[in-house]
C-alpha positions in Angstrom: -90.1 -44.0 10.9 -86.4 -44.3 10.2 -86.1 -40.7 9.1 -88.0 -39.6 12.2 -85.5 -41.3 14.4 -82.5 -39.7 12.8 -84.1 -36.2 13.2 -84.7 -36.9 16.9 -81.1 -37.9 17.4 -79.8 -34.8 15.7 -82.0 -32.6 17.8 -80.8 -34.2 21.0 -77.2 -33.7 20.0 -77.9 -30.1 19.1 -79.5 -29.5 22.5 -76.7 -31.1 24.3 -73.6 -29.6 22.5 -74.9 -26.2 21.6 -75.0 -24.9 25.2 -71.5 -26.3 25.8 -70.2 -24.5 22.7 -71.8 -21.2 23.7 -70.4 -21.5 27.2 -66.9 -22.3 25.9 -67.0 -19.4 23.4 -68.3 -17.0 26.1 -65.6 -18.0 28.5 -63.0 -17.7 25.8 -64.2 -14.2 24.9 -64.1 -13.1 28.5 -60.6 -14.4 28.7 -59.3 -12.8 25.5 -61.0 -9.5 26.2 -58.1 -8.7 28.6 -55.7 -8.1 25.7 -57.8 -5.4 24.0 -56.9 -2.5 26.3 -53.1 -3.2 26.3 -53.0 -3.5 22.5 -54.9 -0.2 22.2 -52.5 1.4 24.6 -49.6 0.0 22.7 -50.9 1.4 19.4 -51.5 4.8 20.8 -48.1 5.1 22.5 -46.3 3.9 19.3 -48.1 6.3 16.9 -48.6 9.3 19.1 -45.7 9.2 21.5 -42.9 7.5 19.6 -43.7 8.5 16.0 -45.4 11.8 16.7 -47.9 11.3 13.9 -51.2 13.2 14.0 -53.3 11.3 11.4 -53.5 7.9 9.9 -55.5 4.9 8.4 -56.7 1.8 10.2 -57.5 -1.3 8.2 -60.3 -3.1 9.9 -62.0 -6.5 9.5 -64.9 -8.4 11.1 -62.6 -10.6 13.1 -61.1 -7.6 15.0 -64.0 -5.3 15.5 -63.6 -5.1 19.3 -59.9 -4.4 19.0 -60.4 -1.7 16.4 -63.1 -0.1 18.5 -60.7 0.1 21.5 -57.9 1.5 19.3 -60.1 4.1 17.7 -61.4 5.1 21.1 -57.9 5.9 22.4 -56.7 7.6 19.3 -59.9 9.8 19.1 -59.6 10.7 22.7 -56.0 11.8 22.1 -57.1 14.1 19.2 -55.7 11.9 16.4 -58.1 11.8 13.4 -58.3 8.3 11.8 -59.8 6.9 8.6 -60.9 3.3 8.6 -61.0 1.0 5.6 -62.7 -2.4 6.0 -60.7 -5.1 4.3 -63.6 -7.6 4.2 -65.9 -5.4 2.0 -64.1 -4.3 -1.2 -66.5 -2.3 -3.4 -67.4 -4.0 -6.7 -65.5 -2.7 -9.7 -62.7 -1.3 -7.5 -60.0 -4.0 -7.5 -57.4 -1.7 -5.9 -59.6 -0.1 -3.3 -57.0 -0.5 -0.5 -54.1 1.2 -2.3 -56.3 4.0 -3.6 -57.3 4.8 0.0 -53.6 5.3 0.7 -52.7 7.2 -2.4 -55.3 9.9 -1.7 -53.0 11.5 0.9 -49.4 10.9 -0.3 -48.4 14.4 0.6 -48.9 13.8 4.4 -46.9 11.7 6.8 -49.4 9.3 8.5 -49.5 6.0 10.1 -51.1 2.7 8.8 -52.4 0.0 11.2 -52.9 -3.5 9.8 -53.6 -6.8 11.6 -52.4 -9.9 9.9 -55.3 -11.8 11.3 -57.6 -10.1 8.8 -58.3 -12.3 5.9 -57.4 -9.8 3.2 -54.3 -8.4 4.9 -51.9 -10.0 2.3 -53.9 -8.3 -0.4 -53.4 -4.9 1.3 -49.6 -5.5 1.4 -49.5 -6.6 -2.2 -51.3 -3.4 -3.4 -49.0 -1.3 -1.3 -46.0 -3.0 -2.8 -47.3 -2.5 -6.4 -47.7 1.3 -5.9 -44.5 1.6 -3.9 -46.3 2.7 -0.7 -43.7 1.2 1.6 -41.9 4.5 1.9 -41.3 7.4 4.3 -44.8 8.8 3.8 -46.5 5.9 5.5 -45.5 4.5 8.9 -46.7 1.0 9.0 -47.5 -0.9 12.2 -48.3 -4.5 11.3 -49.5 -6.7 14.2 -48.5 -10.3 13.4 -50.9 -13.1 14.2 -48.1 -15.6 15.0 -46.0 -15.8 18.1 -43.5 -18.4 19.3 -45.4 -21.4 20.5 -49.0 -20.7 19.2 -49.2 -21.2 15.5 -46.3 -23.6 15.2 -42.6 -22.9 15.1 -41.1 -20.0 13.2 -37.6 -19.7 11.9 -35.5 -17.4 9.9 -34.3 -20.1 7.6 -31.1 -19.2 5.9 -30.7 -15.9 7.6 -27.6 -14.3 9.0 -27.0 -12.5 12.3 -24.3 -9.9 12.3 -22.6 -11.5 9.3 -22.4 -15.0 10.9 -24.8 -17.9 10.8 -28.0 -17.4 12.8 -29.4 -19.9 15.1 -31.4 -22.5 13.3 -33.4 -23.8 16.2 -37.0 -22.9 15.7 -37.5 -21.7 19.3 -34.6 -19.2 19.0 -35.6 -17.6 15.7 -37.0 -14.3 17.2 -35.6 -14.7 20.7 -34.7 -11.1 21.3 -37.1 -10.9 24.3 -37.5 -8.1 26.8 -34.2 -8.7 28.5 -32.0 -8.2 25.4 -29.8 -5.2 25.9 -29.3 -2.5 23.3 -25.7 -3.6 22.7 -27.0 -7.0 21.7 -29.2 -5.6 19.0 -28.4 -6.9 15.6 -30.2 -7.4 12.3 -31.1 -10.3 10.1 -31.4 -10.7 6.3 -34.7 -12.4 5.7 -34.3 -15.0 3.0 -37.2 -17.3 3.9 -38.0 -20.1 1.5 -40.0 -23.3 1.0 -38.1 -25.1 3.8 -39.2 -22.6 6.5 -42.1 -23.2 8.7 -42.8 -19.5 8.7 -43.7 -19.5 5.0 -47.3 -20.3 5.8 -49.8 -18.0 4.1 -50.2 -14.7 5.9 -46.8 -14.7 7.6 -45.7 -11.0 7.6 -42.0 -11.6 7.2 -42.3 -14.0 4.3 -44.8 -11.7 2.6 -42.7 -8.6 2.9 -39.6 -10.4 1.8 -41.1 -10.7 -1.7 -42.5 -7.2 -1.9 -41.1 -3.8 -3.0 -39.9 -2.6 0.4 -37.6 0.5 0.0 -34.6 1.9 1.7 -36.6 4.6 3.5 -39.5 2.3 4.5 -41.1 2.8 7.9 -42.4 -0.7 8.6 -42.7 -2.0 12.2 -43.9 -5.5 12.9 -45.3 -6.2 16.4 -45.0 -9.9 17.1 -46.8 -11.2 20.3 -44.4 -12.4 22.9 -47.0 -14.3 25.0 -50.1 -16.4 24.4 -52.3 -13.7 25.9 -51.3 -11.1 23.2 -50.4 -8.6 25.9 -46.7 -8.2 25.2 -45.0 -7.5 21.9 -41.6 -7.5 20.4 -41.0 -4.9 17.7 -39.0 -5.3 14.5 -38.0 -2.7 12.0 -38.1 -3.9 8.4 -36.3 -2.3 5.4 -34.7 -3.3 2.2 -31.7 -1.5 0.7 -33.1 -2.0 -2.8 -35.7 -4.6 -3.8 -35.5 -3.7 -7.5 -31.7 -3.9 -7.4 -31.6 -7.4 -5.8 -31.5 -6.4 -2.1 -32.7 -8.6 0.7 -35.2 -7.8 3.4 -33.4 -6.7 6.6 -35.0 -7.2 10.0 -33.7 -5.2 13.0 -35.0 -5.6 16.6 -36.5 -2.2 17.6 -37.9 -2.6 21.0 -40.7 -4.1 23.1 -44.0 -3.4 24.8 -45.3 -4.7 28.1 -48.4 -3.6 30.0 -46.2 -2.9 33.1 -43.3 -1.1 31.4 -45.1 0.4 28.4 -43.4 1.0 25.1 -39.6 0.7 25.2 -37.6 1.6 22.0 -34.0 0.7 22.4 -32.7 2.2 19.2 -33.0 6.0 18.9 -30.7 6.7 15.9 -32.2 8.3 12.9 -33.2 6.1 10.0 -30.3 7.2 7.8 -27.8 6.4 10.5 -29.4 3.1 11.5 -29.4 1.8 7.9 -25.9 2.5 6.9 -25.0 -1.0 5.8 -26.5 -1.7 2.4 -24.5 -4.9 2.0 -22.7 -3.9 -1.2 -25.9 -3.3 -3.1 -25.2 -2.5 -6.8 -26.8 0.9 -7.8 -26.7 2.2 -11.3 -25.3 5.7 -11.6 -25.1 7.9 -14.7 -22.5 10.7 -15.0 -22.3 13.4 -17.7 -19.0 13.6 -19.5 -18.5 16.3 -22.2 -14.9 15.4 -23.0 -13.7 12.2 -24.5 -11.8 10.2 -21.9 -8.8 8.4 -23.2 -8.7 5.9 -20.4 -11.2 3.6 -18.5 -14.2 5.7 -17.5 -14.0 5.2 -13.7 -10.3 5.9 -13.7 -11.0 9.1 -15.7 -13.5 10.3 -13.1 -11.3 9.5 -10.1 -7.8 10.4 -11.3 -6.8 14.0 -10.4 -5.2 14.7 -13.8 -6.4 17.5 -16.2 -8.9 18.5 -13.6 -10.2 21.4 -15.7 -11.8 18.8 -18.0 -15.3 17.9 -16.7 -14.3 19.3 -13.3 -17.9 19.6 -12.0 -18.8 16.0 -12.8 -15.6 14.6 -11.4 -16.0 16.6 -8.2 -19.5 15.4 -7.7 -18.6 11.8 -8.5 -15.9 12.0 -5.8 -18.6 13.0 -3.3 -20.8 10.1 -4.4 -17.8 7.7 -3.9 -17.5 8.9 -0.3 -21.2 8.1 0.2 -20.7 4.7 -1.4 -18.1 3.9 1.2 -20.2 5.3 4.0 -23.3 3.3 3.2 -21.5 0.2 1.8 -22.9 0.0 -1.7 -21.3 -0.2 -5.1 -21.7 1.5 -8.5 -22.6 0.3 -11.9 -21.4 3.2 -14.0 -23.2 4.7 -17.0 -22.2 7.8 -18.9 -23.9 10.3 -21.2 -23.1 13.6 -22.9 -26.1 15.6 -21.8 -27.7 16.6 -18.5 -31.1 16.2 -20.0 -33.2 18.7 -22.0 -36.7 18.5 -23.4 -36.7 17.1 -26.9 -40.2 16.6 -28.5 -41.8 16.4 -25.0 -39.4 14.0 -23.4 -36.0 14.4 -21.7 -32.8 13.1 -23.0 -29.5 12.5 -21.3 -29.2 11.8 -17.5 -32.7 13.1 -16.6 -34.3 10.9 -19.3 -32.6 7.8 -17.8 -33.7 8.8 -14.3 -37.3 9.4 -15.4 -37.4 6.1 -17.1 -35.8 4.4 -14.1 -33.0 3.1 -16.1 -30.5 4.3 -13.4 -30.9 4.9 -9.7 -28.6 7.9 -9.1 -27.4 11.0 -11.0 -23.6 11.3 -10.9 -23.5 14.9 -12.1 -25.1 17.9 -10.4 -27.4 20.2 -12.4 -29.1 23.6 -12.3 -32.6 24.1 -10.9 -35.2 23.9 -13.6 -38.9 23.9 -13.0 -39.6 21.4 -15.8 -37.0 19.0 -14.4 -38.6 19.0 -11.0 -41.6 17.1 -12.3 -39.6 14.1 -13.3 -36.6 14.0 -10.8 -36.0 14.8 -7.2 -33.4 17.3 -6.0 -31.3 16.4 -3.0 -28.8 19.0 -1.8 -26.4 21.6 -3.3 -23.0 20.1 -4.1 -21.4 22.7 -6.4 -21.6 26.3 -7.4 -20.8 26.7 -11.1 -20.2 30.3 -12.1 -20.0 30.9 -15.9 -19.1 34.4 -16.9 -17.5 36.5 -19.6 -13.7 36.8 -19.3 -11.8 39.4 -21.3 -8.8 41.7 -21.2 -10.2 45.1 -20.6 -9.2 47.6 -23.3 -7.4 50.8 -22.3 -9.6 53.8 -21.7 -9.4 56.4 -24.5 -10.1 59.3 -22.2 -7.3 58.5 -19.8 -5.1 61.4 -18.6 -2.1 61.9 -20.9 0.2 63.3 -18.2 0.1 61.3 -15.0 1.9 64.1 -13.1 -1.1 66.4 -13.4 -3.5 63.7 -12.3 -3.5 64.3 -8.4 -5.2 67.7 -8.6 -8.0 69.2 -10.7 -7.2 72.1 -12.9 -8.9 74.6 -10.6 -6.8 73.3 -7.7 -3.6 73.9 -9.7 -4.7 77.5 -10.4 -5.6 78.2 -6.8 -2.2 76.8 -5.6 -0.4 79.2 -8.0 -2.5 82.1 -6.7 -1.9 81.3 -3.1 1.8 80.7 -3.7 2.1 84.1 -5.3 0.4 85.8 -2.4 2.6 84.1 0.1 5.8 85.1 -1.8 4.6 88.7 -2.0 3.8 88.9 1.7 7.3 87.5 2.4 8.9 90.1 0.2 7.0 92.9 1.9 8.1 91.6 5.2 11.7 91.8 4.1 11.2 95.4 3.0 9.8 96.5 6.3 12.6 94.6 8.1 15.3 96.5 6.1 13.6 99.8 6.8 13.6 99.2 10.5 17.4 98.3 10.3 18.5 102.1 9.9 17.0 102.9 13.3 18.7 100.0 14.9 22.1 101.4 13.5 21.6 104.7 15.2 20.8 103.2 18.6 23.8 100.9 18.4 26.2 103.8 17.4 25.1 105.9 20.4 25.4 103.1 22.9 28.5 101.4 21.6 31.3 103.6 19.9 32.8 100.4 18.4 29.4 99.4 16.9 31.2 99.2 13.5 33.3 96.3 14.7 30.4 94.6 16.4 28.3 94.5 13.3 31.2 93.6 11.1 30.9 96.5 8.7 32.6 99.8 8.0 31.6 103.3 8.7 28.2 104.4 7.6 29.7 106.2 4.7 32.0 103.4 3.4 31.6 100.0 5.1 28.0 99.3 4.1 28.2 100.6 0.6 27.5 97.8 -1.8 30.1 99.3 -4.2 32.8 99.4 -1.5 35.3 96.6 -1.7 35.6 96.4 2.1 32.1 95.0 2.5 32.1 91.5 4.0 30.3 89.2 1.6 29.3 86.8 4.3 27.1 89.4 5.9 23.4 88.9 5.1 20.9 91.6 4.8 19.0 90.5 7.9 22.2 90.7 10.0 23.6 93.9 8.5 22.7 97.1 10.3 21.8 99.7 7.8 23.5 103.2 7.7 21.7 106.3 8.3 19.5 107.9 5.7 21.3 109.7 2.9 24.2 107.2 2.6 24.8 105.1 -0.5 24.4 101.8 1.4 20.7 102.0 1.2 20.8 101.6 -2.5 22.2 98.0 -2.1 18.8 96.4 -1.1 16.7 97.3 -4.1 13.2 95.8 -4.6 14.3 93.1 -7.2 16.6 91.5 -4.7 13.8 91.2 -2.1 11.3 89.8 -4.6 13.7 87.2 -6.0 14.8 86.2 -2.5 11.1 85.7 -1.5 10.4 83.5 -4.5 13.4 81.3 -3.8 12.5 80.9 -0.2 8.9 80.0 -1.2 10.1 77.4 -3.7 12.5 75.9 -1.1 9.8 75.6 1.5 7.3 74.0 -1.0 10.0 71.5 -2.2 10.8 70.5 1.4 14.3 72.1 1.3 13.8 74.4 4.2 14.4 78.2 4.5 17.9 79.6 4.1 17.0 82.8 6.0 14.7 83.4 8.9 12.9 86.8 9.0 13.1 88.8 12.2 9.7 90.3 12.1 6.7 88.4 13.4 4.9 88.9 10.1 7.8 87.3 8.2 8.0 84.4 10.5 4.2 83.7 10.3 4.5 83.8 6.5 7.4 81.4 6.6 5.3 79.0 8.8 2.4 79.1 6.4 4.8 78.4 3.4 6.2 75.4 5.2 2.8 74.1 6.1 1.5 74.7 2.6 4.4 72.9 1.1 4.1 69.9 3.5 0.4 69.3 2.8 0.8 69.7 -1.0 3.9 67.5 -1.2 2.3 64.7 0.9 -0.9 64.5 -1.0 0.8 64.9 -4.4 3.4 62.2 -3.8 0.8 59.8 -2.3 -1.5 60.3 -5.3 1.3 59.6 -7.8 2.3 56.4 -6.0 -1.4 55.3 -5.6 -2.1 55.9 -9.3 0.8 53.6 -10.2 -0.4 50.9 -7.9 -4.2 51.0 -8.4 -6.1 49.1 -11.0 -6.8 50.9 -14.2 -10.3 52.3 -14.4 -12.7 50.1 -16.3 -15.7 51.3 -18.4 -17.2 47.8 -19.3 -18.9 46.6 -16.2 -22.3 45.3 -17.3 -23.7 43.0 -20.0 -25.0 46.1 -21.8 -21.5 47.6 -21.8 -20.2 44.4 -23.3 -22.7 44.5 -26.1 -21.9 48.1 -26.9 -18.1 47.5 -26.9 -15.9 46.6 -29.8 -14.9 43.3 -28.4 -15.7 40.1 -30.2 -17.8 37.7 -28.1 -17.8 34.0 -27.8 -19.4 31.3 -25.6 -18.2 27.9 -24.5 -19.9 25.1 -26.5 -21.6 23.4 -23.6 -25.3 22.3 -23.5 -26.5 24.5 -20.6 -25.2 27.6 -22.4 -27.3 26.9 -25.5 -30.3 26.0 -23.3 -30.0 29.3 -21.4 -30.8 31.3 -24.5 -33.8 29.1 -25.2 -35.4 29.7 -21.7 -34.2 33.2 -20.7 -36.4 36.3 -21.0 -33.6 38.8 -20.3 -33.6 41.4 -23.1 -29.8 42.0 -22.9 -29.0 38.3 -23.1 -31.3 37.7 -26.1 -29.9 40.7 -27.9 -26.3 39.5 -27.2 -27.2 36.1 -28.7 -28.9 37.5 -31.8 -26.3 40.2 -32.6 -23.0 38.9 -31.3 -23.1 35.1 -31.0 -25.2 33.6 -33.8 -26.0 36.1 -36.5 -25.8 36.7 -40.2 -22.7 38.6 -41.3 -23.5 40.8 -44.3 -19.9 41.3 -45.2 -19.1 37.6 -45.6 -22.6 36.5 -46.4 -22.4 33.6 -43.9 -24.1 32.7 -40.6 -21.7 33.2 -37.8 -21.6 31.0 -34.7 -19.3 31.8 -31.9 -19.6 28.7 -29.8 -16.0 27.4 -29.1 -14.2 25.0 -26.9 -12.8 26.4 -23.7 -9.2 26.2 -24.6 -9.7 27.9 -28.0 -11.8 30.7 -26.6 -9.3 31.5 -23.8 -6.5 31.7 -26.3 -8.4 34.4 -28.2 -8.9 36.2 -24.9 -5.2 36.1 -24.3 -4.5 37.7 -27.7 -6.8 40.6 -26.7 -10.0 42.1 -28.1 -12.1 39.0 -27.3 -14.6 38.2 -24.5 -15.4 34.6 -23.8 -18.2 33.1 -21.7 -16.8 30.1 -19.8 -17.2 28.3 -16.5 -14.5 29.5 -14.1 -13.9 25.9 -12.9 -12.4 25.1 -16.2 -11.1 28.6 -17.1 -8.9 29.3 -14.1 -6.6 26.4 -14.6 -6.1 27.2 -18.3 -5.5 30.9 -17.4 -2.9 29.9 -14.8 -1.0 27.7 -17.3 -1.1 30.0 -20.4 -1.5 33.6 -19.3 1.3 36.0 -18.1 1.1 38.1 -15.0 0.3 41.3 -16.8 -2.4 39.6 -18.9 -4.0 38.2 -15.7 -4.0 41.6 -14.1 -5.9 43.0 -17.1 -8.7 40.4 -17.0 -12.3 41.4 -16.1 -15.4 39.3 -15.5 -19.1 40.0 -16.2 -21.8 37.6 -15.2 -24.6 36.7 -17.6 -26.4 34.0 -15.5 -28.4 35.1 -12.5 -26.8 34.3 -9.2 -29.6 32.0 -8.1 -29.2 29.8 -11.2 -25.5 29.1 -10.4 -26.3 26.5 -7.7 -26.0 22.9 -8.8 -27.6 20.0 -6.9 -27.4 16.2 -7.0 -30.5 14.4 -8.3 -32.2 11.0 -8.0 -35.3 9.4 -9.3 -38.6 11.1 -8.6 -39.6 10.1 -5.0 -36.5 7.9 -4.7 -35.9 6.1 -1.4 -32.2 7.2 -1.7 -33.0 10.9 -1.6 -32.3 11.1 2.2 -29.2 9.0 1.7 -27.7 11.6 -0.6 -29.1 14.6 1.3 -27.9 13.7 4.8 -24.9 11.7 3.8 
């Protein structure tokens, strides 16, 4: 009877309170359904319009099925493919199901939506932190379940605002509201702790403060700004280096309201926005091939003996500029090798980066396919050009007499032939001119009785006789009127005189001395014109060729690597790791033959194995002595040459490349998939 009474009371209570609970729940659902559409609109605008992403992952749970349904409806309608992962149903035997869903598409940039109201949301964050998935590949949007005034007070604890103490009142912790201007935007360092009310389980800020958030992380937390979950304040979260002791930084990013839509007040790029790394200590390793006789950092930064480790010191200087730009510090390490495969593993700087013993590479290096698997390249910082430098030997087939160099032999013969022809034509012209002179005498004597005095000669029988003492020596043959035929004066102009006079006139014209006599006949004058033109052209070209031959560089016969192998020069190579590694990797036949026959080979005369790997200074000294070709980087060689070589020795130098042009570019490197890759590349 007693038990029956108790059952009756319970049924009465159930019949009375159950309808009330259902009505209350129904009214609450109708009331809260108003936030579903604004949240879905906010998510769509953030991913599609602001981020510009075209695919992503949505983590769902049973508590937020209606919200996820609305979000998926808008994203699908906008043509954005989405994969869903239910956080409440983790397959048995797959303890890391959430992270594996993310790692399946690391090569794509995609968004990730997570609501902290889901029960297993902290587990999703923990798995993402374990596999370093807070990086630039995934753009996280985390909807916080807390807001000011609902789940209790929240505070930043021992945080700082703009370098000064932040407000400690709980109601001002995240008060950046919709009315905050862009100029008022600042960032906090989240330090959380046991004394903060926000350290309750599931708080997004406290959880992320203890996780491996990277420098290039794309994490946005949307914290509700009202009790109806219709307005949100957005925060950008990043850490300059969790593994290096960095603290989580929180920056106000923007806001969302149903009326105003999504408003992002900071439009700078991520690299520009995150310039302040708060003096974070990053480990950097630099290659040094010489022994520094001073503190390591001073050796790298002091511009003294810059030909020693010039590449590494130059690149370290660039890294120091980035250090000041982004406000971080260095913990220096040094090594002697860039990093080469030894028994399947890398040594030197690459080995340290692959094992994550250092964060940055202080020295640039050449592109290598095997290195790309363990490190990440950033940007080109230096062009190293190693080449063979040698004093080119004199050519054995050089012309002995430089005065015969301007013209070929056939040209010299043709010039002699044409010169003889011009002199002969000039001589014939003089002969016809003298023959015509007798007729001019007769005409002159008939018209002028005193013709003898006018022409300055004697009578036809005496004054013009070359044996007569009265003949005026100043009278020339061209101005002397000849006597009539039959007189002895005609014997004065014999053929030898005409020929010798023509040769002398030709030589005077060719040598730019002019003509002492001008013929009267048109044929003679034309011949004189051609003699002067011929002499002018020949003299100009000949003198210009002589001067040019003295000024121009001596002809060189050794222009290729094959010519260098076939020459009598002794060959040597700078003893530096990348030179030895080149002969291990190259497939170039000439390079391999040069190595086997001229660099490291067995000398039958001495019975010893020869190795011609030398320091740069010693090799260039042999180049200066002559008969030696040395392969060395020009960044180190030019300074030594400028200090030790004379001007004539420098003019005799020649260069021949052995490395392909594409392999001369050197780039800065970081850890594989390092968050500091963009810092180095864009900085």
